[in-house]
Residue frames as qw, qx, qy, qz and C-alpha x, y, z in Angstrom:
[[0.091, -0.267, -0.617, 0.734, -58.68, -66.77, -59.06],
 [0.106, 0.700, 0.699, 0.105, -62.33, -65.68, -59.11],
 [0.100, 0.134, 0.046, 0.985, -63.37, -62.21, -60.04],
 [0.076, -0.571, -0.763, 0.293, -66.31, -60.70, -58.17],
 [0.072, -0.384, -0.142, -0.910, -68.73, -57.86, -58.64],
 [0.084, -0.370, -0.741, 0.554, -70.54, -56.93, -55.34],
 [0.184, -0.531, -0.379, -0.735, -74.01, -55.36, -55.95],
 [0.211, -0.181, -0.655, 0.703, -74.77, -53.57, -52.64],
 [0.250, -0.765, -0.490, -0.335, -78.09, -52.36, -51.31],
 [0.259, 0.331, -0.391, 0.819, -76.79, -49.35, -49.37],
 [0.492, -0.390, 0.124, -0.768, -80.04, -49.17, -47.34],
 [0.757, -0.157, -0.616, -0.155, -80.23, -52.84, -46.31],
 [0.689, -0.392, -0.533, 0.296, -80.69, -53.59, -42.69],
 [0.315, -0.924, -0.071, 0.204, -80.57, -49.98, -41.60],
 [0.321, 0.893, -0.313, 0.041, -77.72, -49.13, -43.96],
 [0.598, -0.571, 0.557, 0.076, -75.51, -52.00, -42.89],
 [0.898, 0.412, 0.145, 0.053, -75.14, -53.60, -46.36],
 [0.442, 0.788, -0.330, 0.272, -72.03, -51.57, -47.22],
 [0.391, -0.690, 0.540, -0.283, -70.48, -52.19, -43.74],
 [0.913, -0.102, 0.373, -0.131, -70.95, -55.90, -44.11],
 [0.812, 0.564, -0.030, 0.147, -68.84, -55.90, -47.24],
 [0.004, 0.909, -0.396, 0.133, -65.85, -54.19, -45.65],
 [0.550, -0.492, 0.672, -0.071, -64.31, -57.14, -43.87],
 [0.852, 0.264, 0.450, 0.043, -65.28, -59.60, -46.55],
 [0.536, 0.839, -0.086, 0.042, -63.75, -57.39, -49.30],
 [0.186, -0.793, 0.578, -0.044, -60.40, -57.28, -47.39],
 [0.683, -0.232, 0.692, -0.021, -60.26, -61.01, -47.14],
 [0.795, 0.523, 0.303, 0.042, -61.14, -61.62, -50.84],
 [0.369, 0.898, -0.217, 0.096, -58.44, -59.17, -51.94],
 [0.304, -0.689, 0.657, -0.045, -55.79, -60.43, -49.72],
 [0.768, 0.007, 0.637, 0.059, -56.42, -64.00, -51.28],
 [0.252, -0.250, 0.623, 0.697, -55.84, -62.43, -54.67],
 [0.268, 0.608, 0.742, 0.090, -59.40, -62.18, -55.91],
 [0.044, 0.172, 0.211, 0.961, -60.64, -59.15, -57.93],
 [0.043, -0.609, -0.744, 0.272, -63.53, -57.26, -56.56],
 [0.027, -0.293, -0.226, -0.929, -65.63, -54.42, -57.99],
 [0.009, 0.456, 0.729, -0.510, -68.37, -52.83, -55.95],
 [0.106, -0.354, -0.439, -0.819, -71.58, -51.32, -57.37],
 [0.144, 0.249, 0.612, -0.736, -74.14, -49.50, -55.21],
 [0.079, 0.477, 0.803, 0.348, -77.67, -50.17, -56.41],
 [0.147, -0.062, 0.014, -0.987, -80.02, -47.19, -56.95],
 [0.763, 0.013, 0.091, -0.639, -83.08, -49.48, -57.07],
 [0.729, -0.084, 0.679, -0.029, -83.80, -53.20, -57.34],
 [0.741, 0.656, 0.144, -0.009, -84.29, -52.73, -61.09],
 [0.264, 0.854, -0.445, 0.053, -80.77, -51.15, -61.29],
 [0.536, -0.449, 0.708, -0.098, -79.39, -54.05, -59.12],
 [0.843, 0.278, 0.460, -0.029, -80.86, -56.50, -61.71],
 [0.605, 0.791, -0.084, 0.039, -79.19, -54.69, -64.67],
 [0.053, -0.801, 0.587, -0.102, -75.82, -54.48, -63.02],
 [0.691, -0.249, 0.669, -0.115, -75.94, -58.10, -62.04],
 [0.841, 0.461, 0.284, -0.015, -76.81, -59.26, -65.56],
 [0.437, 0.856, -0.268, 0.060, -73.97, -57.25, -67.05],
 [0.247, -0.659, 0.701, -0.119, -71.41, -58.63, -64.63],
 [0.807, 0.006, 0.583, -0.099, -72.62, -62.17, -65.18],
 [0.785, 0.611, 0.099, -0.003, -72.12, -61.80, -68.86],
 [0.248, 0.832, -0.474, 0.150, -68.63, -60.86, -68.21],
 [0.809, 0.057, -0.575, 0.111, -68.05, -64.08, -66.33],
 [0.036, 0.406, -0.573, 0.711, -67.71, -62.57, -62.98],
 [0.334, -0.388, -0.830, 0.222, -69.21, -64.03, -59.81],
 [0.180, -0.573, -0.130, -0.789, -72.02, -61.65, -58.67],
 [0.255, -0.216, -0.757, 0.561, -72.35, -60.97, -54.97],
 [0.305, -0.687, -0.433, -0.497, -75.81, -59.82, -53.70],
 [0.343, -0.006, -0.576, 0.742, -75.11, -57.74, -50.60],
 [0.381, -0.218, 0.064, -0.896, -78.06, -56.97, -48.56],
 [0.520, 0.022, 0.693, -0.498, -81.38, -58.74, -47.72],
 [0.522, 0.271, 0.809, 0.020, -83.88, -60.82, -49.54],
 [0.423, 0.811, 0.186, -0.359, -84.97, -58.10, -51.77],
 [0.242, 0.774, -0.509, -0.289, -81.65, -57.60, -53.62],
 [0.378, -0.219, 0.897, 0.074, -80.92, -61.35, -53.34],
 [0.589, 0.454, 0.650, -0.160, -84.12, -61.99, -55.25],
 [0.453, 0.848, 0.008, -0.274, -83.57, -59.41, -57.86],
 [0.058, 0.703, -0.667, -0.239, -79.92, -60.29, -58.50],
 [0.428, -0.086, 0.900, 0.007, -80.54, -64.03, -58.38],
 [0.589, 0.583, 0.504, -0.245, -83.48, -63.56, -60.65],
 [0.343, 0.834, -0.275, -0.334, -81.41, -61.65, -63.19],
 [0.013, -0.555, 0.818, 0.153, -78.90, -64.50, -63.25],
 [0.706, 0.149, 0.637, -0.271, -81.54, -67.31, -63.32],
 [0.800, 0.485, 0.351, -0.037, -81.06, -69.38, -66.52],
 [0.354, 0.887, -0.293, -0.039, -77.82, -67.58, -67.67],
 [0.895, 0.095, -0.270, 0.341, -75.22, -69.96, -66.14],
 [0.157, 0.661, -0.382, 0.627, -73.66, -67.13, -64.18],
 [0.591, -0.216, -0.679, 0.379, -72.67, -67.73, -60.49],
 [0.329, -0.774, -0.055, -0.538, -74.28, -65.90, -57.51],
 [0.463, -0.062, -0.671, 0.576, -72.84, -65.41, -54.07],
 [0.352, -0.785, -0.372, -0.349, -74.79, -64.04, -51.17],
 [0.305, 0.131, -0.486, 0.809, -73.52, -61.63, -48.45],
 [0.315, -0.695, -0.624, -0.169, -76.52, -61.52, -46.04],
 [0.264, -0.057, -0.287, 0.919, -76.86, -57.99, -44.59],
 [0.286, -0.383, -0.377, -0.793, -80.57, -57.25, -44.58],
 [0.535, -0.301, 0.289, -0.735, -83.63, -57.40, -42.44],
 [0.924, -0.030, 0.106, -0.365, -84.62, -60.99, -43.23],
 [0.071, 0.553, -0.823, -0.112, -81.75, -62.89, -45.00],
 [0.818, -0.028, 0.422, -0.391, -84.10, -65.84, -45.38],
 [0.888, 0.426, -0.158, -0.073, -82.74, -67.36, -48.56],
 [0.259, 0.627, -0.659, 0.324, -79.20, -67.18, -47.20],
 [0.536, -0.321, 0.620, -0.474, -80.63, -68.95, -44.01],
 [0.935, 0.159, 0.151, -0.281, -82.14, -71.70, -46.19],
 [0.735, 0.560, -0.365, 0.119, -78.75, -72.25, -47.80],
 [0.832, -0.495, -0.096, 0.231, -77.02, -72.39, -44.47],
 [0.494, 0.645, -0.169, 0.558, -74.53, -69.69, -45.27],
 [0.580, -0.322, -0.393, 0.636, -72.05, -68.68, -42.47],
 [0.082, -0.978, -0.188, -0.040, -72.35, -65.27, -40.80],
 [0.544, -0.633, 0.244, 0.495, -68.55, -65.09, -39.99],
 [0.393, 0.837, -0.246, -0.289, -66.70, -63.05, -42.75],
 [0.085, -0.562, 0.798, 0.199, -63.76, -65.41, -42.81],
 [0.496, 0.144, 0.856, -0.025, -65.93, -68.57, -43.31],
 [0.541, 0.729, 0.327, -0.260, -67.96, -66.77, -45.92],
 [0.171, 0.803, -0.464, -0.333, -64.85, -65.61, -47.69],
 [0.289, -0.266, 0.905, 0.165, -63.50, -69.27, -47.91],
 [0.550, 0.425, 0.709, -0.119, -66.84, -70.41, -49.28],
 [0.478, 0.835, 0.043, -0.268, -66.90, -67.61, -52.04],
 [0.065, 0.730, -0.627, -0.266, -63.22, -68.25, -52.96],
 [0.044, -0.326, 0.941, 0.083, -63.24, -72.01, -52.95],
 [0.563, 0.206, 0.674, -0.431, -66.83, -73.30, -52.84],
 [0.115, 0.113, 0.837, 0.524, -68.37, -75.14, -55.84],
 [0.419, 0.018, -0.082, -0.904, -71.54, -73.62, -57.39],
 [0.213, 0.205, 0.936, -0.193, -74.70, -75.64, -56.62],
 [0.174, -0.272, -0.565, -0.760, -77.76, -75.61, -58.79],
 [0.118, 0.339, 0.717, -0.598, -80.90, -74.33, -57.12],
 [0.153, 0.605, 0.732, 0.273, -84.41, -73.70, -58.12],
 [0.035, 0.118, 0.097, -0.988, -85.91, -70.20, -58.75],
 [0.281, 0.576, 0.715, -0.279, -89.51, -68.97, -59.19],
 [0.057, 0.196, 0.400, 0.894, -90.90, -67.28, -62.22],
 [0.080, 0.524, 0.581, -0.618, -93.60, -64.86, -61.15],
 [0.099, 0.219, 0.581, 0.778, -96.23, -63.64, -63.56],
 [0.122, 0.642, 0.590, -0.474, -99.08, -61.26, -63.23],
 [0.377, 0.740, 0.455, 0.320, -101.05, -59.17, -65.73],
 [0.078, -0.995, -0.064, 0.027, -100.17, -55.92, -64.09],
 [0.282, -0.823, 0.452, 0.195, -96.37, -56.44, -63.62],
 [0.661, 0.553, -0.483, -0.157, -95.48, -59.04, -66.33],
 [0.957, -0.056, -0.253, 0.133, -92.73, -61.59, -65.55],
 [0.084, -0.797, 0.528, -0.282, -90.06, -61.58, -62.94],
 [0.842, -0.018, -0.524, 0.128, -87.92, -64.29, -61.28],
 [0.407, -0.711, 0.369, -0.439, -87.28, -64.50, -57.51],
 [0.313, 0.383, -0.847, 0.198, -85.70, -66.95, -55.14],
 [0.079, -0.128, 0.829, -0.538, -87.55, -67.68, -51.95],
 [0.127, 0.433, 0.869, -0.205, -91.32, -67.42, -51.98],
 [0.210, -0.315, -0.310, -0.872, -94.55, -65.76, -53.22],
 [0.113, -0.360, -0.782, 0.497, -97.03, -64.97, -50.37],
 [0.164, -0.387, -0.399, -0.815, -100.50, -63.56, -50.77],
 [0.521, -0.612, -0.583, -0.114, -102.48, -62.42, -47.74],
 [0.487, -0.869, -0.085, -0.008, -101.95, -61.19, -44.22],
 [0.761, -0.333, 0.166, 0.531, -98.16, -61.83, -44.46],
 [0.450, 0.442, 0.291, 0.719, -97.80, -59.63, -47.45],
 [0.204, -0.881, -0.162, -0.394, -99.65, -56.84, -45.53],
 [0.704, -0.661, 0.047, 0.256, -97.35, -57.52, -42.41],
 [0.724, 0.069, 0.228, 0.648, -94.36, -57.21, -44.84],
 [0.184, 0.740, 0.215, 0.611, -95.53, -53.80, -45.92],
 [0.479, -0.865, -0.035, -0.146, -95.74, -52.63, -42.34],
 [0.829, -0.355, 0.130, 0.412, -92.25, -54.09, -41.68],
 [0.594, 0.342, 0.245, 0.686, -90.68, -52.44, -44.66],
 [0.001, -0.788, -0.156, -0.596, -91.99, -49.07, -43.34],
 [0.677, -0.672, -0.233, 0.192, -90.81, -49.46, -39.86],
 [0.253, 0.836, -0.246, 0.421, -88.41, -46.81, -38.70],
 [0.419, -0.680, 0.488, -0.352, -87.61, -47.95, -35.14],
 [0.852, -0.196, 0.477, -0.097, -87.83, -51.73, -35.06],
 [0.336, 0.594, -0.656, -0.323, -85.44, -53.93, -37.07],
 [0.108, 0.218, -0.970, -0.016, -85.10, -57.60, -38.07],
 [0.256, -0.304, -0.917, -0.028, -87.53, -60.08, -36.56],
 [0.013, -0.420, -0.550, 0.722, -89.07, -57.47, -34.22],
 [0.277, 0.298, -0.184, -0.895, -90.30, -55.39, -37.19],
 [0.351, -0.040, -0.825, -0.440, -91.85, -58.48, -38.79],
 [0.226, -0.360, -0.858, 0.288, -93.57, -59.52, -35.56],
 [0.069, 0.435, 0.326, -0.837, -94.92, -56.04, -34.94],
 [0.306, 0.237, -0.426, -0.818, -96.09, -55.83, -38.51],
 [0.299, -0.113, -0.929, -0.188, -97.75, -59.10, -38.15],
 [0.065, -0.411, -0.685, 0.598, -99.73, -58.01, -35.15],
 [0.188, 0.428, -0.006, -0.884, -100.92, -54.97, -36.94],
 [0.311, 0.165, -0.662, -0.662, -101.92, -56.82, -40.04],
 [0.253, -0.248, -0.935, 0.022, -103.77, -59.57, -38.29],
 [0.023, 0.419, 0.566, -0.710, -105.77, -57.08, -36.24],
 [0.382, 0.469, -0.076, -0.793, -107.14, -55.46, -39.37],
 [0.065, 0.133, -0.886, -0.439, -107.50, -58.64, -41.48],
 [0.743, 0.174, 0.297, -0.574, -110.74, -59.91, -42.86],
 [0.683, -0.013, 0.722, 0.112, -111.02, -63.34, -44.37],
 [0.367, 0.521, -0.436, -0.635, -110.22, -63.60, -48.09],
 [0.850, 0.212, 0.448, -0.181, -111.68, -66.20, -50.31],
 [0.084, -0.591, 0.661, 0.454, -109.01, -67.62, -52.52],
 [0.938, 0.319, 0.052, -0.127, -108.93, -69.94, -55.64],
 [0.254, -0.672, 0.669, 0.192, -105.61, -71.81, -55.77],
 [0.916, 0.372, -0.078, -0.131, -104.81, -73.94, -58.78],
 [0.419, -0.605, 0.662, 0.145, -101.86, -76.32, -58.15],
 [0.194, -0.188, 0.855, 0.443, -100.70, -77.89, -61.43],
 [0.335, -0.123, -0.578, -0.734, -104.19, -77.20, -62.83],
 [0.406, -0.421, -0.810, 0.036, -106.12, -78.68, -59.95],
 [0.165, -0.586, 0.000, -0.793, -108.35, -76.02, -58.32],
 [0.447, -0.349, -0.709, 0.418, -108.74, -75.70, -54.49],
 [0.207, -0.810, -0.192, -0.514, -111.01, -73.29, -52.75],
 [0.552, -0.130, -0.484, 0.666, -109.52, -71.65, -49.66],
 [0.192, -0.854, -0.168, -0.453, -110.83, -69.08, -47.23],
 [0.753, -0.506, -0.204, 0.367, -108.43, -67.61, -44.69],
 [0.365, -0.827, 0.087, 0.419, -105.24, -65.69, -43.92],
 [0.057, 0.734, -0.538, -0.411, -102.76, -66.49, -46.59],
 [0.959, 0.235, 0.129, 0.090, -101.37, -68.69, -49.40],
 [0.216, -0.793, 0.504, 0.267, -97.69, -69.17, -49.72],
 [0.915, 0.382, -0.083, 0.094, -95.77, -70.74, -52.65],
 [0.452, -0.795, 0.397, 0.082, -92.44, -71.52, -51.05],
 [0.730, 0.507, -0.416, 0.193, -89.11, -72.48, -52.71],
 [0.210, 0.370, -0.646, 0.634, -87.25, -71.70, -49.49],
 [0.452, -0.473, -0.750, 0.099, -88.64, -72.86, -46.23],
 [0.294, -0.489, -0.383, 0.726, -88.10, -69.50, -44.50],
 [0.102, 0.644, 0.288, 0.701, -89.68, -66.11, -44.81],
 [0.379, -0.832, -0.176, -0.364, -90.40, -63.14, -42.65],
 [0.013, 0.709, -0.575, 0.407, -86.89, -63.05, -40.93],
 [0.070, 0.301, -0.919, 0.244, -86.46, -66.64, -39.91],
 [0.704, 0.044, 0.391, -0.591, -90.07, -67.89, -39.74],
 [0.121, -0.160, 0.936, 0.289, -90.18, -71.57, -41.03],
 [0.634, 0.247, 0.072, -0.730, -93.39, -71.30, -43.03],
 [0.915, 0.239, -0.189, -0.263, -92.69, -74.48, -45.12],
 [0.526, -0.628, 0.574, 0.002, -90.40, -76.77, -43.13],
 [0.804, 0.070, 0.571, 0.153, -90.30, -79.42, -45.85],
 [0.495, 0.861, -0.015, -0.112, -89.44, -77.04, -48.71],
 [0.724, -0.266, 0.377, 0.513, -86.19, -77.69, -50.52],
 [0.186, 0.789, -0.177, -0.558, -84.48, -75.22, -52.92],
 [0.128, 0.471, -0.760, -0.429, -83.40, -78.01, -55.30],
 [0.398, 0.109, 0.902, -0.126, -86.28, -80.47, -55.58],
 [0.017, -0.114, -0.692, -0.713, -88.09, -78.96, -58.53],
 [0.273, -0.609, -0.732, -0.135, -91.24, -78.25, -56.51],
 [0.143, -0.414, 0.207, -0.875, -92.89, -75.43, -54.68],
 [0.191, -0.356, -0.847, 0.346, -94.57, -76.16, -51.25],
 [0.233, -0.507, -0.266, -0.786, -97.95, -74.42, -51.08],
 [0.215, -0.248, -0.730, 0.600, -98.94, -73.49, -47.47],
 [0.278, -0.524, -0.396, -0.701, -102.55, -72.41, -46.94],
 [0.100, -0.142, -0.707, 0.686, -103.68, -71.04, -43.52],
 [0.195, -0.543, -0.670, -0.467, -107.49, -71.04, -43.36],
 [0.316, -0.627, 0.007, -0.712, -109.83, -68.81, -41.32],
 [0.622, -0.288, -0.663, 0.302, -109.74, -69.17, -37.57],
 [0.325, -0.924, -0.198, 0.036, -110.20, -66.95, -34.48],
 [0.283, 0.856, -0.289, 0.323, -107.44, -64.38, -34.19],
 [0.517, -0.669, 0.503, -0.180, -106.17, -65.68, -30.85],
 [0.931, 0.034, 0.353, 0.088, -105.62, -69.07, -32.55],
 [0.670, 0.671, -0.025, 0.318, -103.82, -67.45, -35.45],
 [0.103, -0.879, 0.395, -0.247, -101.52, -65.51, -33.04],
 [0.759, -0.389, 0.521, -0.030, -100.57, -68.86, -31.46],
 [0.874, 0.381, 0.253, 0.163, -99.89, -70.17, -34.92],
 [0.313, 0.886, -0.244, 0.240, -97.60, -67.17, -35.68],
 [0.411, -0.735, 0.518, -0.146, -95.45, -68.22, -32.71],
 [0.861, -0.071, 0.500, 0.063, -95.19, -71.77, -34.00],
 [0.669, 0.738, -0.061, 0.061, -93.60, -70.46, -37.25],
 [0.207, -0.810, 0.547, -0.043, -90.40, -70.27, -35.31],
 [0.435, -0.316, 0.843, 0.022, -90.06, -74.09, -35.51],
 [0.359, 0.177, -0.681, -0.614, -92.48, -75.13, -38.25],
 [0.062, 0.159, 0.960, -0.220, -94.83, -77.15, -36.08],
 [0.450, 0.339, 0.202, -0.801, -97.78, -75.09, -37.27],
 [0.409, 0.237, -0.687, -0.552, -98.05, -77.43, -40.23],
 [0.179, -0.148, -0.967, 0.106, -99.61, -80.04, -37.92],
 [0.262, 0.287, 0.500, -0.774, -102.53, -77.81, -37.06],
 [0.413, 0.501, 0.760, 0.026, -105.94, -78.42, -38.69],
 [0.224, 0.867, 0.155, -0.417, -106.00, -74.84, -39.92],
 [0.010, -0.702, 0.542, 0.462, -102.97, -75.44, -42.13],
 [0.894, 0.310, 0.324, -0.009, -102.95, -77.36, -45.42],
 [0.188, -0.647, 0.554, 0.489, -99.77, -78.01, -47.40],
 [0.849, 0.457, 0.260, -0.052, -99.74, -79.10, -51.08],
 [0.394, -0.490, 0.507, 0.590, -96.83, -79.32, -53.58],
 [0.685, 0.610, 0.397, 0.045, -96.55, -78.50, -57.25],
 [0.557, 0.000, 0.303, 0.773, -94.65, -76.89, -60.14],
 [0.016, -0.349, -0.311, -0.884, -97.12, -74.21, -61.18],
 [0.145, -0.545, -0.695, 0.446, -99.41, -72.34, -58.67],
 [0.021, -0.453, -0.322, -0.831, -101.99, -69.77, -59.63],
 [0.183, -0.445, -0.651, 0.587, -103.50, -67.74, -56.76],
 [0.117, -0.421, -0.260, -0.861, -106.51, -65.42, -57.11],
 [0.087, -0.305, -0.741, 0.593, -109.05, -64.06, -54.60],
 [0.023, 0.744, 0.651, 0.148, -112.48, -62.35, -54.29],
 [0.114, -0.987, -0.061, 0.095, -110.88, -59.01, -53.48],
 [0.436, 0.791, -0.316, 0.291, -107.72, -57.09, -53.84],
 [0.851, -0.507, 0.069, 0.122, -105.35, -59.11, -51.79],
 [0.109, 0.871, -0.474, -0.072, -101.70, -57.99, -51.70],
 [0.977, 0.025, -0.010, 0.210, -98.86, -60.44, -52.71],
 [0.122, -0.894, 0.418, 0.105, -95.16, -60.15, -52.15],
 [0.930, 0.244, -0.186, 0.201, -91.96, -61.92, -53.25],
 [0.719, 0.144, -0.253, 0.631, -88.63, -62.12, -51.41],
 [0.354, -0.454, -0.339, 0.744, -89.35, -59.43, -48.83],
 [0.076, 0.135, -0.191, -0.969, -90.88, -56.95, -51.35],
 [0.416, 0.495, 0.690, -0.326, -94.63, -56.42, -51.80],
 [0.259, 0.021, 0.591, 0.763, -95.34, -56.14, -55.45],
 [0.379, -0.114, -0.390, -0.832, -99.10, -55.75, -56.28],
 [0.639, -0.018, 0.494, -0.590, -102.40, -57.55, -55.72],
 [0.444, 0.086, 0.882, 0.133, -103.72, -60.89, -57.00],
 [0.994, 0.006, 0.109, -0.027, -104.01, -62.70, -59.27],
 [0.014, 0.760, -0.638, -0.121, -100.42, -64.15, -59.68],
 [0.982, 0.129, -0.132, -0.039, -98.89, -67.27, -61.04],
 [0.335, -0.711, 0.618, 0.017, -95.67, -68.84, -59.60],
 [0.947, 0.275, -0.153, -0.065, -93.75, -71.47, -61.59],
 [0.664, -0.572, 0.407, 0.257, -90.66, -73.32, -60.40],
 [0.615, 0.695, -0.372, -0.031, -87.60, -73.25, -62.68],
 [0.927, -0.335, 0.091, 0.141, -85.62, -76.36, -61.62],
 [0.775, -0.247, 0.195, 0.549, -81.90, -75.91, -61.13],
 [0.419, 0.840, 0.235, 0.252, -81.94, -72.57, -62.93],
 [0.068, -0.937, 0.238, -0.247, -79.44, -70.75, -60.73],
 [0.785, 0.062, -0.428, 0.444, -75.81, -71.59, -59.70],
 [0.365, -0.859, 0.123, -0.337, -75.07, -70.44, -56.15],
 [0.404, 0.388, -0.691, 0.457, -71.94, -70.65, -54.03],
 [0.642, -0.475, 0.188, -0.571, -73.28, -72.45, -50.85]]
């Protein structure tokens, strides 16, 4: 029977991370599985706990949103350890891309009896922050600014916080001029954002890269160029279904290594967390992580 270590973000989704584990923990223990629970003090602490549990041969559960999923999954990338996700955060976009069930009983069955599937991860490198590994995407521009606003929201939750943050970010945005190198080929781009996507979803269910796959060994690079704000607001609404990729303002490329720089200090984020400012390099690590999904 599998032995689990749950790494819980106690603040995820308005402090619902711990609550989400209660029903699941009962089902796992009733089935005979062992379960330890560790509450993270920070994303770095979550990474360290996950790595230690993985070294002991335990299945590591990331309980929370995309931030802790990215840190825990990144810590296990390349180690052979197995990750399970318990979505309980504001966005839950990587869990959404994997099609994980929301029902505790269905999720418990998957964690107890499912077979690990290899998925890709993203190595993220910058001069200021060194090397980290994440799961979903790297995004540089107005969406990173919107993410900052959403993370600081006190009243709005989930998709509403991202939408409100997006409106605020777009209203204050001025066009950035990017240089984007995809597998060494340079592309000039002026506009709102550049996204290197492993998962198709970001921003709490927005389908930024509808053709992205977590196991194809490639990153989808979505670039949204400058356009009147009213047109960009319309495009934001189309992120719900992914039809924005058919607009002339959107360009999609694919590659294994993406370097993004800009003519000013443009913020970038990864997996729901805004890290720093450009430049940044994202490299796909094919099949580097084993996930129960």
